[in-house]
Short mmCIF file of the C-alpha atoms (twelve columns), coordinates in Angstrom:
data_MODEL
# 
_entry.id   MODEL 
# 
loop_
_atom_site.group_PDB 
_atom_site.id 
_atom_site.type_symbol 
_atom_site.label_atom_id 
_atom_site.label_alt_id 
_atom_site.label_comp_id 
_atom_site.label_asym_id 
_atom_site.label_seq_id 
_atom_site.Cartn_x 
_atom_site.Cartn_y 
_atom_site.Cartn_z 
_atom_site.pdbx_PDB_model_num 
ATOM 1   C CA . UNK A 1   22.605  2.948   16.303  1 
ATOM 2   C CA . UNK A 2   22.352  0.472   19.716  1 
ATOM 3   C CA . UNK A 3   19.259  -0.061  20.870  1 
ATOM 4   C CA . UNK A 4   18.141  -1.042  24.740  1 
ATOM 5   C CA . UNK A 5   16.203  -4.179  25.362  1 
ATOM 6   C CA . UNK A 6   13.183  -2.528  26.324  1 
ATOM 7   C CA . UNK A 7   10.845  -0.777  23.312  1 
ATOM 8   C CA . UNK A 8   7.982   1.050   24.658  1 
ATOM 9   C CA . UNK A 9   6.525   0.428   27.545  1 
ATOM 10  C CA . UNK A 10  5.114   -2.812  25.942  1 
ATOM 11  C CA . UNK A 11  7.569   -4.460  24.310  1 
ATOM 12  C CA . UNK A 12  11.099  -5.966  24.781  1 
ATOM 13  C CA . UNK A 13  13.830  -6.315  22.188  1 
ATOM 14  C CA . UNK A 14  15.163  -9.706  21.055  1 
ATOM 15  C CA . UNK A 15  17.634  -10.234 17.704  1 
ATOM 16  C CA . UNK A 16  17.578  -8.413  15.135  1 
ATOM 17  C CA . UNK A 17  16.034  -10.769 11.889  1 
ATOM 18  C CA . UNK A 18  16.325  -8.322  8.883   1 
ATOM 19  C CA . UNK A 19  17.825  -5.070  7.733   1 
ATOM 20  C CA . UNK A 20  16.718  -2.756  4.990   1 
ATOM 21  C CA . UNK A 21  16.641  0.707   3.571   1 
ATOM 22  C CA . UNK A 22  14.007  1.533   6.265   1 
ATOM 23  C CA . UNK A 23  15.230  0.409   8.882   1 
ATOM 24  C CA . UNK A 24  15.743  -3.121  10.714  1 
ATOM 25  C CA . UNK A 25  13.411  -5.803  11.734  1 
ATOM 26  C CA . UNK A 26  13.947  -7.116  15.325  1 
ATOM 27  C CA . UNK A 27  12.109  -9.750  17.126  1 
ATOM 28  C CA . UNK A 28  10.356  -8.738  20.191  1 
ATOM 29  C CA . UNK A 29  8.033   -10.022 23.210  1 
ATOM 30  C CA . UNK A 30  4.620   -8.008  23.977  1 
ATOM 31  C CA . UNK A 31  4.937   -8.060  27.481  1 
ATOM 32  C CA . UNK A 32  1.037   -7.765  27.672  1 
ATOM 33  C CA . UNK A 33  0.546   -11.475 25.810  1 
ATOM 34  C CA . UNK A 34  4.011   -13.071 26.013  1 
ATOM 35  C CA . UNK A 35  3.124   -12.923 21.959  1 
ATOM 36  C CA . UNK A 36  6.451   -12.476 19.625  1 
ATOM 37  C CA . UNK A 37  6.059   -9.772  17.429  1 
ATOM 38  C CA . UNK A 38  8.233   -8.144  15.107  1 
ATOM 39  C CA . UNK A 39  9.586   -4.580  15.649  1 
ATOM 40  C CA . UNK A 40  10.504  -2.189  12.087  1 
ATOM 41  C CA . UNK A 41  12.899  0.085   13.639  1 
ATOM 42  C CA . UNK A 42  13.350  3.338   10.588  1 
ATOM 43  C CA . UNK A 43  16.231  4.378   10.508  1 
ATOM 44  C CA . UNK A 44  17.365  7.238   12.339  1 
ATOM 45  C CA . UNK A 45  17.168  10.360  9.893   1 
ATOM 46  C CA . UNK A 46  13.481  9.087   9.433   1 
ATOM 47  C CA . UNK A 47  12.466  8.725   13.078  1 
ATOM 48  C CA . UNK A 48  14.214  12.834  13.408  1 
ATOM 49  C CA . UNK A 49  12.022  14.080  10.950  1 
ATOM 50  C CA . UNK A 50  9.337   15.454  12.494  1 
ATOM 51  C CA . UNK A 51  6.697   15.636  9.277   1 
ATOM 52  C CA . UNK A 52  7.409   12.054  9.024   1 
ATOM 53  C CA . UNK A 53  6.765   10.925  12.311  1 
ATOM 54  C CA . UNK A 54  3.205   12.852  12.402  1 
ATOM 55  C CA . UNK A 55  2.077   11.127  9.130   1 
ATOM 56  C CA . UNK A 56  3.031   8.321   11.331  1 
ATOM 57  C CA . UNK A 57  0.625   8.934   13.149  1 
ATOM 58  C CA . UNK A 58  -1.931  10.383  11.734  1 
ATOM 59  C CA . UNK A 59  -2.351  7.236   9.508   1 
ATOM 60  C CA . UNK A 60  -1.465  4.305   12.150  1 
ATOM 61  C CA . UNK A 61  -5.188  3.316   12.288  1 
ATOM 62  C CA . UNK A 62  -5.085  3.217   8.281   1 
ATOM 63  C CA . UNK A 63  -2.035  0.700   8.662   1 
ATOM 64  C CA . UNK A 64  -3.558  -1.361  12.214  1 
ATOM 65  C CA . UNK A 65  -7.235  -1.167  9.877   1 
ATOM 66  C CA . UNK A 66  -5.756  -2.904  7.120   1 
ATOM 67  C CA . UNK A 67  -6.607  -6.331  7.754   1 
ATOM 68  C CA . UNK A 68  -6.228  -10.071 5.304   1 
ATOM 69  C CA . UNK A 69  -4.794  -13.017 5.875   1 
ATOM 70  C CA . UNK A 70  -2.138  -12.034 2.888   1 
ATOM 71  C CA . UNK A 71  -1.139  -8.992  4.823   1 
ATOM 72  C CA . UNK A 72  1.043   -8.944  7.753   1 
ATOM 73  C CA . UNK A 73  -0.795  -7.211  10.479  1 
ATOM 74  C CA . UNK A 74  0.419   -3.951  12.178  1 
ATOM 75  C CA . UNK A 75  -0.606  -4.059  15.435  1 
ATOM 76  C CA . UNK A 76  1.099   -0.626  17.126  1 
ATOM 77  C CA . UNK A 77  3.068   1.931   16.358  1 
ATOM 78  C CA . UNK A 78  5.672   3.314   19.472  1 
ATOM 79  C CA . UNK A 79  6.959   6.512   19.226  1 
ATOM 80  C CA . UNK A 80  9.936   6.752   21.952  1 
ATOM 81  C CA . UNK A 81  12.450  9.462   21.707  1 
ATOM 82  C CA . UNK A 82  14.696  8.273   18.950  1 
ATOM 83  C CA . UNK A 83  13.022  6.029   18.035  1 
ATOM 84  C CA . UNK A 84  10.026  5.176   15.599  1 
ATOM 85  C CA . UNK A 85  8.945   1.326   15.596  1 
ATOM 86  C CA . UNK A 86  6.235   -0.153  13.879  1 
ATOM 87  C CA . UNK A 87  4.770   -3.237  15.785  1 
ATOM 88  C CA . UNK A 88  3.168   -6.143  13.615  1 
ATOM 89  C CA . UNK A 89  2.545   -9.744  13.439  1 
ATOM 90  C CA . UNK A 90  5.899   -12.439 12.969  1 
ATOM 91  C CA . UNK A 91  6.210   -14.162 10.116  1 
ATOM 92  C CA . UNK A 92  9.123   -16.439 10.589  1 
ATOM 93  C CA . UNK A 93  9.366   -18.306 7.503   1 
ATOM 94  C CA . UNK A 94  11.700  -16.137 6.038   1 
ATOM 95  C CA . UNK A 95  11.124  -14.032 2.426   1 
ATOM 96  C CA . UNK A 96  10.370  -14.631 -0.737  1 
ATOM 97  C CA . UNK A 97  14.255  -13.006 -1.192  1 
ATOM 98  C CA . UNK A 98  15.368  -16.355 0.572   1 
ATOM 99  C CA . UNK A 99  13.731  -18.940 -1.356  1 
ATOM 100 C CA . UNK A 100 14.883  -17.394 -5.008  1 
ATOM 101 C CA . UNK A 101 18.302  -17.149 -3.004  1 
ATOM 102 C CA . UNK A 102 17.931  -21.029 -2.373  1 
ATOM 103 C CA . UNK A 103 16.316  -22.158 -5.359  1 
ATOM 104 C CA . UNK A 104 16.183  -19.521 -8.156  1 
ATOM 105 C CA . UNK A 105 13.367  -20.061 -9.508  1 
ATOM 106 C CA . UNK A 106 10.023  -21.668 -8.737  1 
ATOM 107 C CA . UNK A 107 7.625   -23.608 -11.017 1 
ATOM 108 C CA . UNK A 108 5.057   -22.230 -12.768 1 
ATOM 109 C CA . UNK A 109 2.358   -23.719 -10.186 1 
ATOM 110 C CA . UNK A 110 4.415   -22.079 -6.952  1 
ATOM 111 C CA . UNK A 111 5.312   -19.222 -8.824  1 
ATOM 112 C CA . UNK A 112 1.679   -18.646 -9.742  1 
ATOM 113 C CA . UNK A 113 0.115   -19.568 -6.530  1 
ATOM 114 C CA . UNK A 114 2.571   -17.280 -4.199  1 
ATOM 115 C CA . UNK A 115 1.595   -14.482 -6.959  1 
ATOM 116 C CA . UNK A 116 -1.683  -14.707 -6.537  1 
ATOM 117 C CA . UNK A 117 -1.324  -14.763 -2.890  1 
ATOM 118 C CA . UNK A 118 0.126   -11.270 -2.694  1 
ATOM 119 C CA . UNK A 119 -2.377  -9.913  -5.729  1 
ATOM 120 C CA . UNK A 120 -5.252  -10.646 -3.602  1 
ATOM 121 C CA . UNK A 121 -3.398  -8.903  -0.557  1 
ATOM 122 C CA . UNK A 122 -3.120  -5.888  -3.130  1 
ATOM 123 C CA . UNK A 123 -6.809  -6.044  -3.909  1 
ATOM 124 C CA . UNK A 124 -7.756  -5.569  -0.132  1 
ATOM 125 C CA . UNK A 125 -5.500  -2.930  0.710   1 
ATOM 126 C CA . UNK A 126 -6.037  -0.939  -3.123  1 
ATOM 127 C CA . UNK A 127 -10.238 -1.592  -2.158  1 
ATOM 128 C CA . UNK A 128 -9.100  0.771   0.863   1 
ATOM 129 C CA . UNK A 129 -7.175  3.139   -1.329  1 
ATOM 130 C CA . UNK A 130 -3.840  2.077   0.119   1 
ATOM 131 C CA . UNK A 131 -0.810  1.626   -2.500  1 
ATOM 132 C CA . UNK A 132 2.351   -0.239  -2.041  1 
ATOM 133 C CA . UNK A 133 4.716   1.172   -3.566  1 
ATOM 134 C CA . UNK A 134 7.941   -1.334  -3.068  1 
ATOM 135 C CA . UNK A 135 6.131   -4.501  -4.006  1 
ATOM 136 C CA . UNK A 136 9.904   -7.119  -4.588  1 
ATOM 137 C CA . UNK A 137 10.492  -10.342 -3.006  1 
ATOM 138 C CA . UNK A 138 12.057  -8.809  0.183   1 
ATOM 139 C CA . UNK A 139 8.781   -7.352  0.843   1 
ATOM 140 C CA . UNK A 140 6.814   -10.915 0.800   1 
ATOM 141 C CA . UNK A 141 7.229   -13.213 3.917   1 
ATOM 142 C CA . UNK A 142 6.239   -16.418 4.585   1 
ATOM 143 C CA . UNK A 143 4.842   -18.883 6.718   1 
ATOM 144 C CA . UNK A 144 7.106   -21.788 7.991   1 
ATOM 145 C CA . UNK A 145 3.971   -24.194 5.940   1 
ATOM 146 C CA . UNK A 146 4.491   -22.458 2.805   1 
ATOM 147 C CA . UNK A 147 3.934   -24.197 -0.224  1 
ATOM 148 C CA . UNK A 148 1.810   -27.047 1.372   1 
ATOM 149 C CA . UNK A 149 -1.253  -25.954 0.429   1 
ATOM 150 C CA . UNK A 150 -2.052  -23.113 2.257   1 
ATOM 151 C CA . UNK A 151 -3.138  -19.889 0.609   1 
ATOM 152 C CA . UNK A 152 -2.823  -17.981 4.188   1 
ATOM 153 C CA . UNK A 153 1.370   -18.670 4.217   1 
ATOM 154 C CA . UNK A 154 2.097   -15.848 2.012   1 
ATOM 155 C CA . UNK A 155 2.108   -12.209 3.476   1 
ATOM 156 C CA . UNK A 156 2.789   -9.041  2.159   1 
ATOM 157 C CA . UNK A 157 4.948   -6.506  4.657   1 
ATOM 158 C CA . UNK A 158 5.691   -2.831  4.347   1 
ATOM 159 C CA . UNK A 159 1.879   -1.737  3.333   1 
ATOM 160 C CA . UNK A 160 2.418   2.419   2.882   1 
ATOM 161 C CA . UNK A 161 5.699   3.014   4.339   1 
ATOM 162 C CA . UNK A 162 7.769   3.716   1.310   1 
ATOM 163 C CA . UNK A 163 5.321   6.235   -0.025  1 
ATOM 164 C CA . UNK A 164 5.075   7.814   3.781   1 
ATOM 165 C CA . UNK A 165 9.265   7.893   4.240   1 
ATOM 166 C CA . UNK A 166 9.467   9.085   0.478   1 
ATOM 167 C CA . UNK A 167 6.981   11.360  0.117   1 
ATOM 168 C CA . UNK A 168 8.512   14.384  0.837   1 
ATOM 169 C CA . UNK A 169 10.299  17.239  -0.593  1 
ATOM 170 C CA . UNK A 170 13.045  15.957  -2.272  1 
ATOM 171 C CA . UNK A 171 15.667  16.236  -5.259  1 
ATOM 172 C CA . UNK A 172 13.926  16.138  -7.931  1 
ATOM 173 C CA . UNK A 173 15.891  13.599  -9.985  1 
ATOM 174 C CA . UNK A 174 16.258  11.086  -7.280  1 
ATOM 175 C CA . UNK A 175 14.785  7.943   -8.132  1 
ATOM 176 C CA . UNK A 176 11.872  6.693   -5.142  1 
ATOM 177 C CA . UNK A 177 11.370  2.597   -5.236  1 
ATOM 178 C CA . UNK A 178 13.637  -0.692  -6.472  1 
ATOM 179 C CA . UNK A 179 14.537  0.195   -10.026 1 
ATOM 180 C CA . UNK A 180 14.255  -3.275  -11.141 1 
ATOM 181 C CA . UNK A 181 10.226  -2.872  -10.180 1 
ATOM 182 C CA . UNK A 182 9.512   0.400   -10.912 1 
ATOM 183 C CA . UNK A 183 6.605   1.136   -13.405 1 
ATOM 184 C CA . UNK A 184 7.154   3.062   -16.554 1 
ATOM 185 C CA . UNK A 185 5.027   5.440   -15.693 1 
ATOM 186 C CA . UNK A 186 6.949   6.233   -12.027 1 
ATOM 187 C CA . UNK A 187 10.189  6.735   -13.946 1 
ATOM 188 C CA . UNK A 188 8.507   8.866   -16.878 1 
ATOM 189 C CA . UNK A 189 5.916   11.155  -14.098 1 
ATOM 190 C CA . UNK A 190 7.007   10.202  -10.812 1 
ATOM 191 C CA . UNK A 191 3.295   9.487   -9.921  1 
ATOM 192 C CA . UNK A 192 2.258   6.558   -10.166 1 
ATOM 193 C CA . UNK A 193 -1.081  4.708   -8.891  1 
ATOM 194 C CA . UNK A 194 -2.777  1.321   -8.266  1 
ATOM 195 C CA . UNK A 195 -1.693  -0.126  -11.604 1 
ATOM 196 C CA . UNK A 196 1.727   0.518   -10.562 1 
ATOM 197 C CA . UNK A 197 1.902   -2.160  -7.938  1 
ATOM 198 C CA . UNK A 198 0.205   -4.323  -10.797 1 
ATOM 199 C CA . UNK A 199 3.298   -4.326  -12.614 1 
ATOM 200 C CA . UNK A 200 6.354   -4.570  -9.946  1 
ATOM 201 C CA . UNK A 201 3.975   -8.071  -9.241  1 
ATOM 202 C CA . UNK A 202 3.969   -8.716  -12.873 1 
ATOM 203 C CA . UNK A 203 8.156   -8.412  -12.180 1 
ATOM 204 C CA . UNK A 204 8.233   -10.485 -9.286  1 
ATOM 205 C CA . UNK A 205 6.377   -13.301 -10.942 1 
ATOM 206 C CA . UNK A 206 8.632   -13.510 -13.884 1 
ATOM 207 C CA . UNK A 207 11.767  -13.075 -11.219 1 
ATOM 208 C CA . UNK A 208 10.275  -16.011 -9.569  1 
ATOM 209 C CA . UNK A 209 9.469   -17.654 -12.625 1 
ATOM 210 C CA . UNK A 210 13.365  -16.493 -14.706 1 
ATOM 211 C CA . UNK A 211 15.183  -16.260 -11.335 1 
ATOM 212 C CA . UNK A 212 15.620  -12.756 -12.421 1 
ATOM 213 C CA . UNK A 213 14.021  -9.070  -13.101 1 
ATOM 214 C CA . UNK A 214 12.867  -8.628  -16.984 1 
ATOM 215 C CA . UNK A 215 15.015  -5.514  -17.076 1 
ATOM 216 C CA . UNK A 216 18.108  -6.351  -14.620 1 
ATOM 217 C CA . UNK A 217 21.201  -6.122  -16.780 1 
ATOM 218 C CA . UNK A 218 24.299  -3.636  -16.743 1 
ATOM 219 C CA . UNK A 219 24.719  -0.225  -16.232 1 
ATOM 220 C CA . UNK A 220 23.364  2.179   -13.473 1 
ATOM 221 C CA . UNK A 221 20.286  2.484   -11.430 1 
ATOM 222 C CA . UNK A 222 19.083  4.971   -14.079 1 
ATOM 223 C CA . UNK A 223 19.816  2.486   -16.898 1 
ATOM 224 C CA . UNK A 224 17.668  -0.261  -15.220 1 
ATOM 225 C CA . UNK A 225 15.066  1.611   -14.720 1 
ATOM 226 C CA . UNK A 226 14.675  3.481   -17.954 1 
ATOM 227 C CA . UNK A 227 14.786  -0.313  -19.822 1 
ATOM 228 C CA . UNK A 228 11.063  -0.452  -18.038 1 
ATOM 229 C CA . UNK A 229 9.689   2.639   -20.328 1 
ATOM 230 C CA . UNK A 230 12.009  1.946   -23.882 1 
ATOM 231 C CA . UNK A 231 12.696  -1.751  -24.055 1 
ATOM 232 C CA . UNK A 232 10.485  -4.780  -24.356 1 
ATOM 233 C CA . UNK A 233 9.823   -7.193  -22.015 1 
ATOM 234 C CA . UNK A 234 12.292  -10.803 -22.657 1 
ATOM 235 C CA . UNK A 235 10.516  -13.781 -23.782 1 
ATOM 236 C CA . UNK A 236 10.031  -16.823 -21.449 1 
ATOM 237 C CA . UNK A 237 9.538   -20.119 -22.676 1 
ATOM 238 C CA . UNK A 238 5.715   -20.184 -20.475 1 
ATOM 239 C CA . UNK A 239 2.578   -21.539 -21.416 1 
ATOM 240 C CA . UNK A 240 0.444   -19.706 -23.450 1 
ATOM 241 C CA . UNK A 241 -2.052  -18.712 -21.460 1 
ATOM 242 C CA . UNK A 242 0.616   -17.457 -18.232 1 
ATOM 243 C CA . UNK A 243 3.108   -15.916 -20.954 1 
ATOM 244 C CA . UNK A 244 -0.382  -14.103 -22.082 1 
ATOM 245 C CA . UNK A 245 -1.208  -12.737 -18.500 1 
ATOM 246 C CA . UNK A 246 2.533   -12.418 -17.758 1 
ATOM 247 C CA . UNK A 247 2.724   -9.580  -20.712 1 
ATOM 248 C CA . UNK A 248 -0.538  -7.422  -19.400 1 
ATOM 249 C CA . UNK A 249 0.663   -7.198  -16.142 1 
ATOM 250 C CA . UNK A 250 3.828   -5.842  -17.547 1 
ATOM 251 C CA . UNK A 251 2.305   -3.656  -20.573 1 
ATOM 252 C CA . UNK A 252 3.826   -0.373  -20.538 1 
ATOM 253 C CA . UNK A 253 0.412   1.686   -20.453 1 
ATOM 254 C CA . UNK A 254 -1.114  1.461   -16.906 1 
ATOM 255 C CA . UNK A 255 -5.033  1.251   -18.226 1 
ATOM 256 C CA . UNK A 256 -3.934  -2.043  -20.170 1 
ATOM 257 C CA . UNK A 257 -3.133  -3.768  -16.436 1 
ATOM 258 C CA . UNK A 258 -5.534  -5.979  -15.211 1 
ATOM 259 C CA . UNK A 259 -6.271  -4.539  -11.725 1 
ATOM 260 C CA . UNK A 260 -5.317  -6.621  -8.788  1 
ATOM 261 C CA . UNK A 261 -8.444  -8.801  -8.021  1 
ATOM 262 C CA . UNK A 262 -8.621  -9.725  -11.484 1 
ATOM 263 C CA . UNK A 263 -4.811  -10.740 -12.171 1 
ATOM 264 C CA . UNK A 264 -5.525  -13.016 -8.751  1 
ATOM 265 C CA . UNK A 265 -8.298  -14.507 -10.105 1 
ATOM 266 C CA . UNK A 266 -7.416  -15.196 -13.473 1 
ATOM 267 C CA . UNK A 267 -3.751  -16.691 -11.667 1 
ATOM 268 C CA . UNK A 268 -6.325  -18.880 -9.715  1 
ATOM 269 C CA . UNK A 269 -8.316  -20.024 -12.497 1 
ATOM 270 C CA . UNK A 270 -5.104  -21.196 -14.370 1 
ATOM 271 C CA . UNK A 271 -3.499  -22.985 -11.424 1 
ATOM 272 C CA . UNK A 272 -4.764  -26.834 -12.467 1 
ATOM 273 C CA . UNK A 273 -3.112  -26.485 -15.597 1 
ATOM 274 C CA . UNK A 274 0.279   -26.323 -14.258 1 
ATOM 275 C CA . UNK A 275 0.739   -29.001 -12.666 1 
ATOM 276 C CA . UNK A 276 3.440   -30.792 -13.738 1 
ATOM 277 C CA . UNK A 277 5.267   -27.970 -15.573 1 
ATOM 278 C CA . UNK A 278 8.795   -28.020 -14.603 1 
ATOM 279 C CA . UNK A 279 10.795  -24.793 -13.303 1 
ATOM 280 C CA . UNK A 280 12.877  -22.718 -15.708 1 
ATOM 281 C CA . UNK A 281 16.131  -22.886 -15.920 1 
ATOM 282 C CA . UNK A 282 17.445  -19.203 -14.510 1 
ATOM 283 C CA . UNK A 283 17.157  -16.907 -17.499 1 
ATOM 284 C CA . UNK A 284 20.803  -14.865 -18.364 1 
ATOM 285 C CA . UNK A 285 20.540  -10.872 -19.172 1 
ATOM 286 C CA . UNK A 286 19.913  -11.256 -23.376 1 
ATOM 287 C CA . UNK A 287 22.661  -9.634  -24.865 1 
ATOM 288 C CA . UNK A 288 20.790  -7.083  -26.523 1 
ATOM 289 C CA . UNK A 289 17.337  -5.584  -25.231 1 
ATOM 290 C CA . UNK A 290 14.955  -4.709  -27.833 1 
ATOM 291 C CA . UNK A 291 13.688  -1.231  -28.588 1 
ATOM 292 C CA . UNK A 292 9.966   -1.115  -27.766 1 
ATOM 293 C CA . UNK A 293 8.310   0.539   -30.901 1 
ATOM 294 C CA . UNK A 294 5.823   2.830   -28.955 1 
ATOM 295 C CA . UNK A 295 6.730   4.942   -25.530 1 
ATOM 296 C CA . UNK A 296 3.463   4.878   -22.875 1 
ATOM 297 C CA . UNK A 297 1.947   7.892   -21.956 1 
ATOM 298 C CA . UNK A 298 3.708   10.262  -19.530 1 
ATOM 299 C CA . UNK A 299 0.637   9.529   -17.103 1 
ATOM 300 C CA . UNK A 300 -1.832  6.966   -16.371 1 
ATOM 301 C CA . UNK A 301 -1.941  6.656   -12.249 1 
ATOM 302 C CA . UNK A 302 -5.018  6.406   -11.073 1 
ATOM 303 C CA . UNK A 303 -5.884  9.205   -8.642  1 
ATOM 304 C CA . UNK A 304 -4.044  9.450   -5.563  1 
ATOM 305 C CA . UNK A 305 -4.915  6.658   -3.117  1 
ATOM 306 C CA . UNK A 306 -3.200  6.751   -0.032  1 
ATOM 307 C CA . UNK A 307 0.184   4.544   0.708   1 
# 
């Protein structure tokens, strides 16, 4: 679908800068201030769903009120004909996915710094009872000064969007989310709370260190997803403290995972001890995944927060 240059009365679209499962991201100009912003224009099937549009309007204040240095700020919501757009701060340094595509792995210190920022963003959102539900490198954006000592140069985007789009009547056999990052309880029961965001961020940390997610490998999306439930996390050659935390983040029992705030604090505290530790060579998928001896309980979601 082609869009005209204008977006509502206040914005003018520039170039398209990204495309994902839920829609396209465009660089735009705020005509009132002259500032460059980003406009995420949702797919037509979402914009034509009256219930979804109503949900976005109802939760507009929640999205706009979610403010933290490590969160991409939502500025506005535009409902215009068959278009639904979320206007947010423009972050010009690309995403963590771009970094992984270029570098494959990060040093433990860089990975810890980046993941701590993600956890700080989650902690701020969880304090307001807002879940993310789709943490992955594609949803972590970077300022150009990333990795030069600026803790605020890493920003999480798309809070709440995944849940609002998927939290509708659906066929019960469908998978919601990205299989490589889905918590075991989400796969077992289809319901998850804050520990599922923590788990997905643990997967992200593993990927930054190893160049691959822990359970990626041959098979269908369902096969990959079910490995979160049924197999052990493949080992990485890491400093003991970092390895121990990674296993806690990826514990199959949600009650055993730390909170986002605790994970951020732990990562920040271990940062000085990782100076000079080199990045790992990209890991390949194991020839055989080791089956877990015990399966997680079928519940464990902590309430039903927003997002």
